[in-house]
C-alpha positions as CSV (number, residue, x, y, z in Angstrom):
1,M,5.4,-29.2,6.3
2,A,4.3,-25.6,5.9
3,K,1.1,-24.3,7.5
4,I,-0.6,-22.2,4.9
5,I,-3.0,-19.5,6.2
6,S,-5.3,-17.2,4.2
7,I,-6.4,-13.9,5.6
8,V,-9.9,-13.3,4.2
9,N,-12.7,-10.8,4.2
10,H,-14.7,-9.8,1.2
11,K,-14.8,-6.2,2.5
12,G,-11.9,-3.8,2.1
13,G,-10.5,-1.5,4.9
14,V,-10.6,-4.1,7.6
15,G,-6.9,-4.6,8.0
16,K,-6.3,-7.7,6.0
17,T,-3.1,-6.5,4.3
18,T,-1.7,-4.7,7.4
19,S,-2.4,-7.9,9.4
20,S,-0.9,-10.2,6.8
21,V,2.4,-8.2,6.7
22,N,2.7,-8.0,10.5
23,I,1.8,-11.6,11.1
24,A,4.3,-12.7,8.5
25,A,7.0,-10.5,10.1
26,S,6.1,-11.6,13.6
27,L,6.5,-15.3,12.6
28,S,9.7,-14.5,10.8
29,L,11.1,-12.7,13.8
30,M,10.3,-15.8,15.9
31,G,12.7,-17.7,13.7
32,Y,10.3,-19.3,11.3
33,K,10.8,-19.4,7.5
34,V,7.9,-17.4,6.1
35,L,6.5,-16.8,2.6
36,G,3.9,-14.1,2.0
37,V,1.6,-14.3,-1.0
38,D,0.0,-11.2,-2.4
39,M,-3.2,-12.2,-4.2
40,D,-4.7,-8.7,-4.4
41,P,-4.3,-6.7,-7.6
42,Q,-4.0,-3.5,-5.5
43,A,-0.7,-5.0,-4.5
44,H,-0.6,-3.3,-1.1
45,F,1.1,-6.3,0.6
46,S,3.9,-6.0,-2.0
47,I,4.1,-2.2,-1.6
48,L,4.4,-2.5,2.2
49,S,7.1,-5.2,1.8
50,S,9.6,-3.6,-0.6
51,Q,11.0,-0.5,-2.1
52,I,9.8,-1.6,-5.5
53,R,6.6,0.1,-6.5
54,D,5.5,-2.1,-9.4
55,Y,6.5,-5.7,-10.1
56,G,4.8,-5.7,-13.6
57,E,4.6,-9.2,-15.0
58,E,6.9,-10.8,-12.3
59,V,3.9,-11.7,-10.1
60,V,2.2,-14.6,-8.6
61,G,-0.5,-14.7,-11.3
62,N,2.1,-15.6,-14.0
63,L,3.5,-18.2,-11.7
64,M,-0.1,-19.7,-11.5
65,L,-0.3,-19.6,-15.3
66,K,3.1,-21.3,-15.6
67,R,4.7,-18.3,-17.4
68,R,7.2,-17.7,-14.6
69,T,9.1,-20.0,-12.3
70,F,8.9,-19.7,-8.5
71,D,12.5,-18.4,-8.4
72,Q,11.7,-15.8,-11.0
73,V,8.9,-14.4,-9.0
74,V,9.8,-14.7,-5.3
75,Q,11.1,-11.5,-3.6
76,K,12.6,-10.7,-0.2
77,S,11.4,-8.2,2.4
78,T,13.5,-7.3,5.4
79,T,12.1,-10.3,7.3
80,Y,10.2,-12.7,5.0
81,E,10.1,-13.8,1.3
82,F,7.0,-13.1,-0.8
83,L,5.3,-13.6,-4.1
84,P,4.3,-10.1,-5.3
85,S,1.2,-8.8,-7.1
86,S,0.7,-5.8,-9.4
87,K,-2.2,-4.2,-11.3
88,E,-1.5,-6.9,-14.0
89,M,-3.3,-9.3,-11.7
90,T,-6.7,-7.9,-12.7
91,R,-6.0,-9.1,-16.3
92,L,-4.3,-12.3,-15.2
93,E,-7.3,-13.2,-12.9
94,K,-9.5,-13.4,-16.0
95,E,-7.0,-15.7,-17.7
96,I,-6.8,-17.9,-14.7
97,S,-10.6,-18.1,-14.6
98,F,-10.5,-19.8,-18.0
99,S,-7.4,-22.0,-17.4
100,V,-7.5,-25.8,-17.0
101,S,-7.4,-25.4,-13.1
102,P,-9.2,-22.1,-12.4
103,V,-9.4,-22.6,-8.6
104,K,-6.4,-24.9,-8.1
105,A,-3.7,-23.0,-10.0
106,L,-2.1,-21.6,-6.8
107,A,-2.1,-25.0,-5.1
108,H,-0.5,-26.6,-8.2
109,A,2.1,-23.8,-8.2
110,F,2.9,-24.4,-4.5
111,T,3.3,-28.2,-5.2
112,K,5.6,-27.7,-8.1
113,A,7.8,-25.3,-6.2
114,K,7.8,-27.5,-3.1
115,V,6.6,-24.6,-1.0
116,S,5.6,-26.9,1.9
117,E,9.2,-28.1,2.1
118,L,10.8,-24.7,1.8
119,Y,8.8,-22.8,4.4
120,D,7.3,-23.2,7.9
121,F,4.4,-20.8,7.2
122,V,2.7,-19.2,4.2
123,I,0.6,-16.2,4.7
124,I,-1.8,-15.4,1.9
125,D,-3.2,-11.8,1.6
126,C,-6.5,-12.1,-0.2
127,P,-8.3,-9.4,-2.2
128,P,-11.6,-7.8,-0.9
129,A,-13.7,-10.1,-3.1
130,L,-14.8,-13.7,-3.2
131,G,-13.7,-14.3,-6.8
132,T,-11.1,-16.5,-8.6
133,L,-8.1,-15.2,-6.7
134,T,-9.6,-15.7,-3.3
135,L,-10.9,-19.1,-4.3
136,N,-7.4,-20.1,-5.3
137,A,-6.1,-19.0,-1.9
138,L,-8.8,-21.1,-0.2
139,N,-7.9,-24.1,-2.2
140,A,-4.2,-23.7,-1.5
141,C,-4.4,-23.3,2.3
142,Q,-5.2,-25.3,5.4
143,Y,-6.5,-22.4,7.5
144,V,-8.6,-19.3,7.1
145,V,-8.5,-16.4,9.4
146,S,-10.7,-13.3,9.0
147,S,-9.9,-9.7,10.1
148,F,-12.9,-7.8,11.1
149,T,-13.5,-4.2,11.9
150,P,-16.7,-4.0,14.0
151,E,-18.8,-1.9,11.6
152,P,-22.3,-2.5,10.2
153,L,-21.2,-3.1,6.6
154,T,-18.5,-5.6,7.6
155,W,-21.0,-7.6,9.5
156,A,-23.6,-7.5,6.7
157,G,-21.6,-9.7,4.4
158,F,-19.9,-11.9,6.9
159,T,-22.4,-14.8,6.2
160,D,-21.6,-14.7,2.5
161,M,-17.9,-15.2,3.3
162,F,-18.7,-18.3,5.4
163,T,-20.9,-19.7,2.7
164,T,-18.0,-19.6,0.3
165,I,-15.5,-21.0,2.8
166,N,-17.8,-23.9,3.7
167,A,-18.5,-24.7,0.0
168,V,-14.7,-24.8,-0.7
169,A,-14.2,-27.1,2.3
170,E,-17.0,-29.4,1.2
171,Y,-16.3,-29.7,-2.5
172,D,-12.7,-28.7,-3.2
173,N,-10.4,-28.6,-0.2
174,P,-11.4,-31.0,2.6
175,T,-8.3,-30.0,4.6
176,L,-9.6,-26.4,4.9
177,K,-10.3,-25.2,8.5
178,Y,-11.7,-21.9,9.8
179,A,-9.2,-20.8,12.5
180,G,-11.2,-17.7,13.7
181,V,-11.8,-14.0,13.4
182,F,-9.9,-11.1,15.1
183,F,-10.9,-7.5,15.5
184,T,-9.0,-4.6,14.0
185,K,-9.2,-0.9,14.8
186,Y,-10.9,-1.9,18.0
187,H,-10.4,-1.5,21.8
188,P,-12.9,-2.5,24.6
189,N,-12.5,1.0,26.1
190,M,-13.2,2.9,22.9
191,R,-16.2,5.2,22.9
192,N,-18.3,3.6,20.2
193,R,-21.4,1.8,21.4
194,E,-22.2,0.5,17.9
195,A,-18.8,-1.1,17.5
196,H,-19.1,-2.8,20.9
197,A,-22.6,-4.1,20.0
198,I,-21.3,-5.6,16.7
199,A,-18.2,-7.0,18.5
200,D,-20.5,-8.7,21.0
201,V,-22.6,-10.2,18.3
202,V,-19.5,-11.6,16.6
203,R,-18.2,-13.1,19.8
204,Q,-21.6,-14.7,20.6
205,T,-21.8,-16.1,17.0
206,E,-18.2,-17.3,16.7
207,G,-17.7,-18.5,20.3
208,E,-14.2,-19.8,20.8
209,Q,-13.3,-19.0,17.2
210,A,-13.3,-15.3,18.1
211,F,-9.7,-14.3,19.0
212,T,-9.3,-12.7,22.4
213,T,-6.5,-10.5,21.0
214,Y,-7.7,-7.3,19.2
215,I,-5.6,-4.8,17.1
216,R,-5.9,-1.3,18.4
217,S,-5.8,1.8,16.2
218,D,-2.3,3.1,16.1
219,L,-0.7,5.8,13.9
220,N,2.3,3.7,13.5
221,L,0.3,1.4,11.2
222,Q,-0.1,4.3,8.8
223,K,3.7,4.8,8.8
224,M,4.2,1.3,7.3
225,L,3.8,2.8,3.8
226,L,6.8,5.0,4.3
227,Q,8.8,2.5,6.2
228,K,8.2,-0.4,3.7
229,R,8.3,-2.9,6.6
230,S,6.3,-4.2,9.5
231,V,5.5,-2.1,12.6
232,L,7.3,-4.7,14.6
233,E,10.5,-3.7,13.1
234,F,10.4,0.1,13.2
235,A,8.1,0.6,16.3
236,P,8.5,-2.6,18.3
237,E,7.2,-1.1,21.6
238,S,4.1,0.4,20.0
239,N,0.6,-0.8,20.8
240,A,0.2,-2.2,17.3
241,A,3.5,-4.2,17.5
242,I,2.5,-5.6,20.9
243,D,-1.0,-6.5,19.6
244,Y,0.4,-8.3,16.5
245,K,2.9,-10.2,18.6
246,N,0.0,-11.3,20.9
247,L,-2.2,-12.1,17.9
248,T,0.5,-14.3,16.3
249,D,0.9,-16.2,19.6
250,E,-2.8,-16.8,19.7
251,L,-2.9,-17.9,16.1
252,L,-0.2,-20.4,16.7
253,E,-2.1,-21.8,19.7
254,K,-5.2,-22.2,17.5
255,I,-3.6,-24.0,14.6
256,N,-1.0,-26.1,16.5
């Protein structure tokens, strides 16, 4: 049975998509069968996973609305398979909001396609918002992980995110568990007192749910857009690749 994990933070620019791609690739390179799901209308996960720039209507939103089958939508990267997104998802989100199952559409699509039987892991990249698409992700997964760049604005809305996660777990998806938070664009030796102070607050607040692995800033992460693949594939000895390998190992420890 697949372990389904959503990468969530309502703020953009905190490494959700970069982390989703590299965690999916890391799991795949370990030998697992992995499905990535791009729930963000910006479609950055899809762009980083393939040479195709725009998937148009062949996206996960139309799978959720039963206008496409799983086989019509699923695509292949160099390491994992994925359900793409496109700018059409902005319009489709509104339609999903008024559908019969507005927050369960993705879960129903997974069940119909027997996703849990086909894959070992599903990594869902969520948009930087707590709207219908993110709610669908939370209702379709068993675990939530949050990427966190230690900045004041990221910390400011962290409580709101947990309110949403707890509400979904209480009323809609009792199998949902919070697996933890990891830091991105961070290093204990960086010269940024404010970042260290915020990181300390998160560690004190989250306790054991704060990952010990952190993702350092690395120029190789910016090259992913040109490479159209994970940093583990084109720069396997880089700091970022090492960090994501370690992060994936720690994630497996937390959910197994």
